[in-house]
N, C-alpha and C positions, 0 to 999 in steps of 0.2 A: 875642130873638136866633140861641134854637137855628130858630124857625116859621122866620122871616125863612131862614135857609141854605136850610131844608127846600123853601120854596115857590122860591126859587132852582134848587136841582138838579131839582124839577120842571120849573119853566119851561125850565130848560137840556135836560134832556131831550127837550120837545117839540118844540126848536130845532132851527137847521136847522145841517147841519157843522160849518163855520165856527165859528158861537155857540158851538157846543159845544168846539170848541180854542181858541178866544178863553176862554171860563168857565172852563176847565181852566188856562189859562193865567193868568187872576185869580186861581184861586183860590190857585196855588201862590208867589203872593205874596205871602199872609200868612204870617208865620214860625211854625210848626210843623206848617203844613197839606201843607207842601209834599209830602211822603211817605207820609204817614200819611190824605189824604182826596183832592187832587189825583187822584194817580195810580192809586189806583183807583177815582173817580169817570170818570177817562179809560178806563179799562180796561169799565168798568162801560155804558161808550157805545159801545165796541165798535171803538172804537181798536187800535193795533195797538202790541202794548210801549212799543215803540224810538220810537215817536214819542210818545208821554205822558212817557216817562220824561223824553226828550228839552225837552218843553212843559214839565215840570214844572222842570226842574234848570235851562231859562233864567230862567223866573220865582223862580224861588229866585236862582237869582244875579244880577236883578238888584235884587230888594229887598233882598237883602245890601249888594251894593255901595254901593249907597242909605247904606245905615245905616252902615256903613262909613264913609264919607263925611261925612252928618253928624254921626254922634256922635266921629269926631275931630274938627272944627270944633269941638263943644259941649266937650271932654276940653280942648281949650286957652285953654278962657275960666273954666270952669270946676274946674281941676286947685288941688285942695286934700292936703293933708299928713295929714289925720286920718284916725287907726287904727281900723278896728272889720274884729268878727269875718271877715264877706263879705266884704270885702277883703284882709284875710291869708290865705283860703282862699281868692279867685281868685289870688291872686301863687303863693302856692305851687302851686299847677297852673302857672301859665307854667311856674314857674322850673321845674318840673319834668318838664313835654312842649315847651313853646315853642308856637312858632304854626302851626310843621305839626301836631305832635302833637293840641293843641289842636283845631283845623283837620279833622282826621279826626275829634274825636269829634262832629263836626256832625248826623250824623243820631240821635246816642243824647241828646245836650244838647238841639242847636241851632244851628243855622250862626251865628243870628242873638247868640247869648245866648256864644258861642263865641269871634267877630270883639269882640264888647262886651269879655270877658276879656283880649282880647288887647290891644285900643286902649287900654283905663285901665291895663293892664303896663306903657307906653310904646311900644310895637309900634309900625314905622311905617306908615301907612293902606295903601301902595305893595304891601308887603309882605304885611298882612294880607292884602291883596284877590285876592292872587296866590294866595295859598295856600289863600285860602277859594275861589278857582275852582275848583281842585287838587280840594280836598276832595269838592265840591258835585259835580263834573269824575265823581271816584271813585264 
């Protein structure tokens, strides 16, 4: 997997500019990669920082929105009242900070995990989507 990614980046570096922008966007769609990989790669390619951050934010936003809508649909089908330590911990975090607080923790925790905690805690997908968009934008 690491070799494939290294080959991808090398190929991307030798590509046309629009392909590099597209590659940066596609990397930003991958959870955990949006800020830690996509933005540095875009800057290494010599793109303006504001453009790279905007591309990575849009890619991350898109993948988080798809994740929220899929997870929300899945939650409706799989809801169980089974208690476990991980669920209890996530619920405590949600109760303490709410959707807004969890959304702003996205760069630390991962926006996808924050969305999962919010949806699993029973927040409405539209509300989670709005706060995740605000968190990603910030």
